[in-house]
Backbone as ProteinMPNN parsed JSONL, in Angstrom:
{"seq_chain_A": "XXXXXXXXXXXXXXXXXXXXXXXXXXXXXXXXXXXXXXXXXXXXXXXXXXXXXXXXXXXXXXXXXXXXXXXXXXXXXXXXXXXXXXXXXXXXXXXXXXXXXXXXXXXXXXXXXXXXXXXXXXXXXXXXXXXXXXXXXXXXXXXXXXXXXXXXXXXXXXXXX", "coords_chain_A": {"N_chain_A": [[103.495, 115.855, 101.36], [101.863, 114.152, 98.848], [102.309, 114.193, 95.333], [99.609, 114.795, 93.138], [99.779, 114.175, 90.47], [102.142, 112.705, 89.652], [102.631, 111.129, 91.848], [104.844, 111.532, 93.464], [106.702, 111.944, 96.484], [108.053, 114.228, 97.01], [107.526, 117.474, 97.375], [107.198, 121.06, 97.172], [106.299, 123.898, 99.113], [105.019, 126.741, 97.72], [103.513, 129.032, 98.143], [101.577, 130.328, 100.846], [98.412, 131.005, 102.23], [96.071, 132.444, 104.454], [92.623, 131.754, 104.79], [89.794, 133.956, 104.142], [87.911, 133.755, 106.17], [89.503, 132.771, 108.126], [89.681, 130.175, 108.946], [90.994, 128.214, 107.554], [93.912, 127.161, 105.672], [95.354, 127.937, 102.639], [97.479, 126.355, 100.429], [99.876, 126.674, 97.929], [101.531, 124.424, 95.93], [104.46, 122.818, 94.529], [105.563, 120.151, 92.586], [108.623, 118.516, 92.886], [109.438, 116.555, 91.25], [107.853, 116.275, 88.771], [107.375, 118.901, 88.229], [104.853, 120.075, 88.177], [102.122, 122.113, 89.364], [99.98, 122.406, 92.241], [97.143, 122.816, 94.455], [96.563, 122.804, 97.955], [94.497, 122.453, 100.882], [94.312, 123.259, 104.286], [92.54, 122.419, 107.151], [91.061, 122.619, 110.416], [90.25, 119.734, 112.176], [87.81, 118.791, 114.217], [87.069, 116.374, 116.52], [84.295, 115.06, 117.879], [83.444, 113.367, 120.914], [82.566, 109.849, 121.427], [79.352, 108.838, 122.536], [78.569, 107.206, 125.436], [76.142, 105.037, 126.218], [73.758, 104.209, 128.855], [73.384, 101.475, 128.79], [75.755, 100.585, 127.832], [76.203, 100.648, 125.109], [77.608, 102.413, 122.298], [77.487, 105.552, 120.63], [77.714, 107.948, 117.972], [78.391, 111.357, 118.751], [75.748, 113.584, 118.437], [74.556, 116.525, 117.329], [72.06, 117.04, 116.355], [70.364, 115.333, 117.755], [70.572, 116.457, 120.267], [69.31, 118.885, 119.739], [66.709, 117.977, 119.165], [65.976, 117.005, 121.676], [65.987, 119.404, 123.171], [63.955, 120.728, 121.751], [61.699, 119.151, 122.294], [61.467, 119.454, 125.077], [61.095, 122.193, 125.229], [58.728, 122.628, 123.91], [56.136, 124.652, 122.804], [56.924, 126.722, 124.478], [58.006, 129.999, 125.426], [60.729, 130.539, 124.251], [63.361, 131.906, 122.5], [64.793, 130.779, 119.387], [67.463, 131.425, 119.002], [68.51, 131.417, 121.577], [68.369, 128.728, 122.214], [70.104, 127.681, 120.278], [72.488, 128.863, 121.174], [72.732, 127.633, 123.67], [73.085, 124.947, 122.923], [75.489, 125.203, 121.556], [77.149, 125.931, 123.704], [77.126, 123.543, 125.149], [78.36, 121.802, 123.296], [80.895, 123.007, 123.179], [81.737, 122.596, 125.826], [81.876, 119.804, 125.85], [83.864, 119.381, 123.909], [85.982, 120.671, 125.216], [86.528, 118.941, 127.259], [88.133, 117.036, 126.15], [88.063, 114.294, 125.857], [87.723, 110.924, 124.57], [85.387, 109.609, 124.875], [82.127, 110.132, 126.27], [79.89, 109.943, 128.954], [76.426, 109.269, 128.643], [74.861, 110.152, 130.705], [76.329, 112.274, 131.794], [76.182, 114.066, 129.686], [73.427, 114.459, 129.632], [73.117, 115.781, 132.083], [74.384, 118.181, 131.464], [72.59, 119.186, 129.574], [70.326, 119.517, 131.18], [71.257, 121.499, 132.906], [71.51, 123.671, 131.141], [68.826, 123.916, 130.278], [67.641, 124.627, 132.676], [68.538, 127.225, 132.967], [67.285, 128.381, 130.774], [64.422, 127.871, 130.792], [62.147, 127.107, 133.251], [59.915, 125.393, 133.215], [60.427, 123.786, 130.989], [62.712, 122.599, 131.933], [61.655, 121.001, 134.017], [60.031, 119.301, 132.483], [61.985, 117.948, 130.919], [63.517, 116.801, 132.961], [61.639, 115.057, 134.065], [61.47, 112.967, 132.247], [64.167, 112.298, 131.845], [65.084, 111.659, 134.416], [63.357, 109.671, 134.981], [60.748, 109.957, 136.36], [58.527, 108.584, 138.724], [56.256, 108.986, 140.275], [53.985, 111.454, 141.713], [55.423, 112.609, 143.785], [58.035, 112.747, 142.907], [57.827, 114.77, 141.006], [57.104, 116.853, 142.731], [59.465, 117.126, 144.228], [61.225, 118.014, 142.234], [59.989, 120.41, 141.582], [60.31, 121.801, 143.986], [63.047, 122.105, 143.93], [63.328, 123.862, 141.775], [61.859, 126.014, 142.717], [63.43, 126.877, 144.762], [64.933, 129.096, 144.284], [63.936, 132.195, 144.983], [61.272, 134.132, 143.556], [61.106, 137.563, 142.487], [59.139, 139.765, 144.446], [56.096, 141.544, 143.851], [55.566, 144.987, 144.472], [53.451, 145.993, 147.083], [50.339, 147.649, 146.748], [49.522, 150.804, 148.009], [46.772, 152.396, 149.571], [45.599, 155.461, 148.239]], "CA_chain_A": [[102.307, 115.794, 100.535], [102.098, 113.394, 97.623], [101.891, 114.852, 94.092], [98.46, 114.107, 92.541], [100.061, 113.855, 89.074], [103.136, 111.633, 89.493], [102.699, 110.427, 93.141], [106.122, 111.766, 94.128], [106.593, 112.478, 97.842], [108.854, 115.448, 97.088], [106.842, 118.689, 96.915], [107.592, 122.286, 97.845], [105.269, 124.907, 99.295], [105.406, 127.973, 97.027], [102.786, 130.145, 98.73], [100.562, 129.972, 101.842], [97.501, 132.106, 102.563], [94.972, 132.136, 105.36], [91.339, 132.097, 104.171], [89.171, 135.168, 104.678], [87.262, 133.416, 107.439], [90.548, 132.437, 109.088], [89.53, 128.808, 109.427], [91.765, 127.265, 106.752], [95.104, 127.69, 105.007], [95.498, 127.496, 101.246], [98.902, 126.245, 100.084], [100.244, 126.393, 96.539], [102.676, 123.516, 95.976], [105.069, 122.403, 93.261], [106.217, 118.851, 92.664], [110.014, 118.604, 92.432], [109.64, 115.502, 90.255], [107.271, 116.585, 87.456], [107.304, 120.363, 88.162], [103.475, 120.564, 88.111], [101.664, 122.813, 90.565], [98.644, 122.061, 92.723], [96.728, 123.54, 95.658], [96.019, 122.016, 99.063], [93.855, 123.239, 101.936], [94.401, 122.689, 105.634], [91.495, 122.861, 108.071], [91.05, 121.952, 111.706], [89.249, 118.683, 112.289], [87.449, 118.568, 115.613], [86.346, 115.116, 116.685], [83.479, 114.966, 119.078], [83.581, 112.018, 121.486], [81.477, 108.881, 121.359], [78.473, 108.884, 123.699], [78.392, 105.878, 126.018], [74.795, 104.935, 126.792], [73.722, 103.499, 130.14], [73.466, 100.031, 128.546], [77.095, 100.278, 127.357], [76.333, 100.912, 123.671], [78.239, 103.68, 121.948], [76.922, 106.22, 119.453], [78.376, 109.209, 117.654], [77.791, 112.57, 119.295], [74.88, 114.118, 117.4], [73.914, 117.782, 117.722], [70.648, 116.937, 115.978], [69.643, 114.703, 118.875], [70.49, 117.486, 121.311], [68.293, 119.849, 119.298], [65.403, 117.331, 119.339], [65.715, 116.999, 123.117], [65.614, 120.762, 123.555], [62.668, 121.046, 121.124], [60.636, 118.46, 123.049], [61.317, 120.078, 126.39], [60.671, 123.592, 125.07], [57.532, 122.683, 123.068], [55.169, 125.707, 123.142], [57.462, 127.611, 125.506], [58.465, 131.24, 124.788], [62.19, 130.648, 124.259], [63.826, 132.134, 121.125], [65.684, 129.778, 118.791], [68.857, 131.856, 119.207], [68.925, 130.981, 122.912], [68.567, 127.279, 122.131], [71.344, 127.5, 119.52], [73.607, 129.234, 122.055], [72.843, 126.59, 124.702], [73.677, 123.768, 122.282], [76.896, 125.535, 121.295], [77.864, 125.853, 124.991], [77.287, 122.118, 125.465], [79.375, 121.266, 122.378], [82.194, 123.532, 123.614], [82.099, 121.888, 127.062], [82.252, 118.438, 125.476], [85.173, 119.467, 123.258], [87.01, 121.072, 126.177], [86.881, 117.787, 128.086], [89.237, 116.371, 125.472], [87.935, 112.849, 126.018], [87.235, 110.181, 123.407], [84.046, 109.14, 125.21], [81.415, 110.854, 127.318], [78.721, 109.192, 129.41], [75.167, 109.932, 128.299], [74.411, 110.81, 131.945], [77.037, 113.547, 131.885], [75.594, 114.895, 128.644], [72.088, 114.801, 130.117], [73.255, 116.807, 133.131], [74.692, 119.44, 130.78], [71.338, 119.651, 128.977], [69.472, 119.995, 132.275], [71.824, 122.767, 133.375], [71.147, 124.706, 130.164], [67.379, 124.106, 130.324], [67.336, 125.334, 133.92], [68.774, 128.642, 132.7], [66.38, 128.873, 129.738], [62.996, 127.814, 131.095], [61.943, 126.17, 134.355], [58.94, 124.37, 132.816], [61.151, 122.87, 130.107], [63.609, 121.854, 132.82], [60.844, 119.976, 134.691], [59.656, 118.32, 131.455], [63.144, 117.125, 130.577], [63.882, 116.037, 134.157], [60.668, 113.986, 134.294], [61.831, 111.843, 131.377], [65.565, 111.976, 132.069], [65.227, 111.013, 135.723], [62.314, 108.629, 135.057], [59.832, 110.203, 137.475], [57.589, 107.479, 138.896], [54.993, 109.448, 140.854], [53.855, 112.897, 141.942], [56.442, 113.091, 144.73], [59.211, 113.093, 142.109], [57.551, 116.097, 140.45], [57.165, 117.809, 143.853], [60.875, 117.351, 144.547], [61.796, 118.834, 141.164], [59.422, 121.763, 141.719], [60.978, 122.43, 145.132], [64.386, 122.458, 143.45], [63.178, 125.047, 140.926], [61.332, 127.105, 143.538], [64.427, 127.246, 145.771], [65.346, 130.459, 143.964], [62.694, 132.967, 145.099], [60.94, 135.119, 142.537], [60.93, 138.893, 143.082], [57.74, 140.07, 144.776], [55.59, 142.836, 143.387], [55.336, 145.911, 145.571], [52.04, 146.101, 147.447], [49.771, 148.988, 146.516], [48.962, 151.485, 149.188], [45.644, 153.274, 149.213], [46.008, 156.869, 148.089]], "C_chain_A": [[102.664, 115.096, 99.23], [101.537, 114.146, 96.414], [100.709, 114.088, 93.483], [98.701, 113.676, 91.087], [101.013, 112.662, 88.923], [103.347, 110.811, 90.764], [104.041, 110.544, 93.85], [105.872, 112.342, 95.521], [107.318, 113.809, 98.006], [108.093, 116.637, 96.49], [107.329, 119.871, 97.733], [106.379, 123.192, 97.989], [105.781, 126.196, 98.675], [104.786, 129.184, 97.721], [101.772, 129.612, 99.734], [99.728, 131.201, 102.16], [96.409, 131.604, 103.485], [93.677, 132.561, 104.675], [90.763, 133.345, 104.822], [88.517, 134.912, 106.023], [88.279, 133.068, 108.521], [90.493, 131.017, 109.594], [90.247, 127.759, 108.58], [92.969, 127.971, 106.126], [95.178, 127.071, 103.618], [96.985, 127.483, 100.936], [99.04, 125.901, 98.604], [101.507, 125.562, 96.602], [103.182, 123.218, 94.569], [105.787, 121.078, 93.509], [107.645, 119.013, 92.139], [110.322, 117.545, 91.373], [109.151, 115.915, 88.874], [107.095, 118.085, 87.222], [105.875, 120.918, 88.039], [103.079, 121.176, 89.445], [100.258, 122.356, 90.939], [98.39, 122.791, 94.037], [96.207, 122.558, 96.701], [95.402, 122.973, 100.077], [94.004, 122.504, 103.254], [93.285, 123.275, 106.47], [91.61, 122.077, 109.368], [89.942, 120.915, 111.701], [89.005, 118.421, 113.768], [86.626, 117.292, 115.695], [85.592, 115.146, 118.001], [83.549, 113.538, 119.604], [82.382, 111.126, 121.199], [80.658, 109.024, 122.646], [78.251, 107.454, 124.169], [77.056, 105.853, 126.741], [74.846, 104.146, 128.093], [73.801, 101.989, 129.959], [74.828, 99.612, 127.992], [77.296, 100.479, 125.864], [76.96, 102.28, 123.443], [77.597, 104.223, 120.675], [77.716, 107.49, 119.21], [77.637, 110.359, 118.323], [76.994, 113.225, 118.173], [74.182, 115.373, 117.902], [72.43, 117.772, 117.385], [69.815, 116.325, 117.091], [69.529, 115.662, 120.043], [69.357, 118.455, 120.986], [66.885, 119.27, 119.486], [65.019, 117.315, 120.819], [65.295, 118.363, 123.621], [64.227, 121.099, 123.01], [61.521, 120.388, 121.884], [60.394, 119.132, 124.39], [60.736, 121.489, 126.284], [59.414, 123.751, 124.223], [56.521, 123.691, 123.633], [55.62, 126.585, 124.308], [58.059, 128.84, 124.804], [59.982, 131.443, 124.86], [62.661, 130.81, 122.811], [64.83, 131.071, 120.668], [67.149, 130.132, 119.016], [69.375, 131.394, 120.566], [69.213, 129.485, 122.928], [69.877, 126.979, 121.398], [72.563, 127.792, 120.392], [73.819, 128.172, 123.131], [73.499, 125.336, 124.126], [75.15, 124.012, 122.005], [77.718, 125.47, 122.581], [78.114, 124.397, 125.374], [78.386, 121.516, 124.594], [80.764, 121.739, 122.811], [82.66, 122.857, 124.902], [82.599, 120.479, 126.746], [83.632, 118.435, 124.815], [86.284, 119.791, 124.253], [87.398, 119.938, 127.125], [88.051, 117.022, 127.479], [89.212, 114.858, 125.568], [87.448, 112.21, 124.725], [85.805, 109.705, 123.611], [83.452, 110.008, 126.298], [80.183, 110.039, 127.677], [77.456, 109.975, 129.069], [74.597, 110.657, 129.522], [75.045, 112.197, 132.08], [76.469, 114.54, 130.871], [74.198, 115.36, 129.065], [72.12, 115.868, 131.189], [73.572, 118.175, 132.521], [73.43, 120.042, 130.165], [70.428, 120.212, 130.064], [69.954, 121.339, 132.81], [71.427, 123.915, 132.437], [69.641, 124.976, 130.173], [66.956, 124.864, 131.576], [67.498, 126.833, 133.723], [67.735, 129.217, 131.735], [64.923, 128.959, 130.19], [62.748, 126.734, 132.141], [60.951, 125.061, 133.996], [59.615, 123.332, 131.923], [62.109, 122.007, 130.924], [62.853, 120.707, 133.496], [60.434, 118.894, 133.69], [60.807, 117.372, 131.156], [63.514, 116.234, 131.761], [62.922, 114.87, 134.38], [60.977, 112.76, 133.44], [63.236, 111.358, 131.715], [65.772, 111.212, 133.379], [64.16, 109.956, 135.973], [61.417, 108.802, 136.278], [58.79, 109.093, 137.522], [56.241, 107.935, 139.451], [55.046, 110.951, 141.122], [54.935, 113.434, 142.877], [57.739, 113.462, 143.993], [59.041, 114.487, 141.492], [57.639, 117.166, 141.547], [58.611, 118.147, 144.2], [61.528, 118.249, 143.502], [61.274, 120.265, 141.25], [60.061, 122.507, 142.887], [62.366, 122.905, 144.744], [64.327, 123.752, 142.632], [62.733, 126.244, 141.744], [62.312, 127.556, 144.611], [64.958, 128.651, 145.529], [64.078, 131.308, 143.977], [62.526, 133.97, 143.951], [60.788, 136.482, 143.197], [59.445, 139.166, 143.306], [57.367, 141.425, 144.217], [55.313, 143.698, 144.606], [53.828, 146.01, 145.827], [51.563, 147.523, 147.218], [49.226, 149.552, 147.815], [47.788, 152.339, 148.745], [46.101, 154.729, 149.18], [45.173, 157.778, 148.901]], "O_chain_A": [[103.663, 115.427, 98.593], [100.426, 114.673, 96.466], [100.784, 112.87, 93.323], [97.92, 112.903, 90.534], [100.737, 111.729, 88.169], [104.161, 109.888, 90.764], [104.346, 109.747, 94.737], [104.947, 113.131, 95.716], [107.198, 114.45, 99.05], [108.021, 116.793, 95.271], [107.815, 119.705, 98.852], [105.531, 123.252, 97.099], [106.843, 126.693, 99.049], [105.428, 130.223, 97.873], [101.17, 128.562, 99.508], [100.258, 132.298, 102.336], [95.89, 130.499, 103.326], [93.632, 133.617, 104.044], [91.183, 133.745, 105.908], [88.565, 135.76, 106.914], [87.947, 133.072, 109.707], [91.174, 130.674, 110.56], [90.133, 126.562, 108.843], [93.034, 129.199, 106.062], [95.078, 125.855, 103.449], [97.677, 128.478, 101.151], [98.411, 124.971, 98.1], [102.468, 125.955, 97.264], [102.464, 123.341, 93.577], [106.508, 120.908, 94.492], [107.851, 119.584, 91.068], [111.338, 117.625, 90.682], [109.921, 115.912, 87.913], [106.706, 118.495, 86.128], [105.706, 122.117, 87.818], [103.607, 120.824, 90.499], [99.458, 121.975, 90.084], [99.316, 123.319, 94.653], [95.501, 121.603, 96.375], [95.745, 124.155, 100.121], [93.843, 121.285, 103.328], [93.099, 124.492, 106.498], [92.195, 120.994, 109.4], [88.823, 121.194, 111.27], [89.868, 117.903, 114.476], [85.608, 117.153, 115.016], [86.176, 115.243, 119.08], [83.697, 112.598, 118.824], [81.323, 111.596, 120.781], [81.209, 109.298, 123.712], [77.803, 106.599, 123.405], [76.857, 106.546, 127.739], [75.846, 103.496, 128.399], [74.237, 101.284, 130.87], [75.047, 98.434, 127.71], [78.432, 100.484, 125.391], [76.858, 103.18, 124.277], [77.219, 103.473, 119.775], [78.318, 108.043, 120.131], [76.412, 110.338, 118.447], [77.512, 113.402, 117.07], [73.326, 115.308, 118.785], [71.634, 118.426, 118.059], [68.688, 116.753, 117.338], [68.511, 115.684, 120.736], [68.55, 118.799, 121.85], [65.974, 119.978, 119.914], [63.87, 117.583, 121.169], [64.355, 118.476, 124.408], [63.41, 121.687, 123.718], [60.48, 121.011, 122.092], [59.25, 119.351, 124.788], [59.975, 121.92, 127.151], [59.057, 124.869, 123.85], [56.109, 123.593, 124.789], [54.791, 127.128, 125.039], [58.568, 128.719, 123.69], [60.457, 132.407, 125.461], [62.391, 129.945, 121.978], [65.606, 130.542, 121.464], [67.983, 129.246, 119.2], [70.542, 131.023, 120.695], [70.163, 129.027, 123.562], [70.662, 126.136, 121.833], [73.551, 127.059, 120.354], [74.958, 127.847, 123.467], [74.364, 124.733, 124.762], [75.973, 123.118, 122.199], [78.858, 125.007, 122.561], [79.19, 124.057, 125.867], [79.25, 120.797, 125.096], [81.711, 120.952, 122.81], [83.848, 122.573, 125.056], [83.602, 120.022, 127.293], [84.469, 117.587, 125.124], [87.39, 119.259, 124.154], [88.473, 119.968, 127.724], [88.858, 116.432, 128.198], [90.241, 114.208, 125.378], [86.835, 112.871, 123.888], [85.092, 109.429, 122.646], [84.167, 110.551, 127.139], [79.509, 109.506, 126.795], [77.423, 111.199, 129.193], [73.92, 111.675, 129.375], [74.375, 113.167, 132.435], [76.299, 115.72, 131.178], [73.84, 116.521, 128.872], [71.268, 116.756, 131.218], [73.089, 119.201, 133.0], [73.221, 121.254, 130.222], [69.825, 121.27, 129.883], [69.146, 122.212, 133.129], [71.056, 124.997, 132.892], [69.218, 126.129, 130.087], [66.014, 125.656, 131.536], [66.708, 127.624, 134.238], [67.347, 130.38, 131.848], [64.267, 129.984, 130.002], [63.102, 125.574, 131.934], [61.121, 123.919, 134.421], [59.395, 122.132, 132.089], [62.291, 120.825, 130.634], [63.344, 119.58, 133.547], [60.482, 117.705, 134.008], [60.636, 116.153, 131.139], [63.792, 115.048, 131.584], [63.341, 113.806, 134.836], [60.762, 111.63, 133.879], [63.469, 110.157, 131.854], [66.535, 110.247, 133.437], [64.078, 109.407, 137.072], [61.331, 107.915, 137.127], [58.236, 108.707, 136.493], [55.206, 107.346, 139.139], [56.026, 111.622, 140.798], [55.32, 114.598, 142.769], [58.452, 114.377, 144.405], [59.982, 115.28, 141.458], [58.179, 118.249, 141.323], [58.945, 119.307, 144.436], [62.298, 119.145, 143.846], [62.018, 121.218, 141.02], [60.325, 123.706, 142.792], [62.811, 123.97, 145.171], [65.178, 124.628, 142.784], [63.176, 127.366, 141.498], [62.044, 128.534, 145.308], [65.387, 129.323, 146.467], [63.233, 131.17, 143.092], [63.487, 134.559, 143.458], [60.381, 136.556, 144.357], [58.607, 138.843, 142.465], [58.195, 142.331, 144.12], [54.879, 143.201, 145.645], [53.036, 146.1, 144.889], [52.294, 148.483, 147.463], [48.567, 148.867, 148.597], [47.812, 152.933, 147.667], [46.901, 155.157, 150.011], [45.387, 158.99, 148.886]]}, "name": "protein", "num_of_chains": 1, "seq": "XXXXXXXXXXXXXXXXXXXXXXXXXXXXXXXXXXXXXXXXXXXXXXXXXXXXXXXXXXXXXXXXXXXXXXXXXXXXXXXXXXXXXXXXXXXXXXXXXXXXXXXXXXXXXXXXXXXXXXXXXXXXXXXXXXXXXXXXXXXXXXXXXXXXXXXXXXXXXXXXX"}
């Protein structure tokens, strides 16, 4: 670490402490050249990958764009914000766990569809209609069949008393 006062490369760590949140380390240092003390902080820097679009363009990974996509699909649907936040966090964790510098927008879209399927079937169909570029009613029918493949529980029939 270079001294901010005299620019010497020779410094000593006097004290190290983990922050209360546990996400950074505070280090007290002393320059061996000028004997002045200063503080540094170490934090983890997580780099999200670049998103490679279908046309080959690259863009920074943007959680805001994910949130907009979820908001459009879930417009006027009874899904709590906490569930959406958790879904976005799961996607971000999956992307980070891949450890890649780039991710295809298609792969990201599939992750969003997987999360929407768990949250709300109508939102899933809405997103799929745009994402998969539905052209006619048969595309919607196919998506509905996919969603209806998991049977809903039936209500017990009433017997006359």
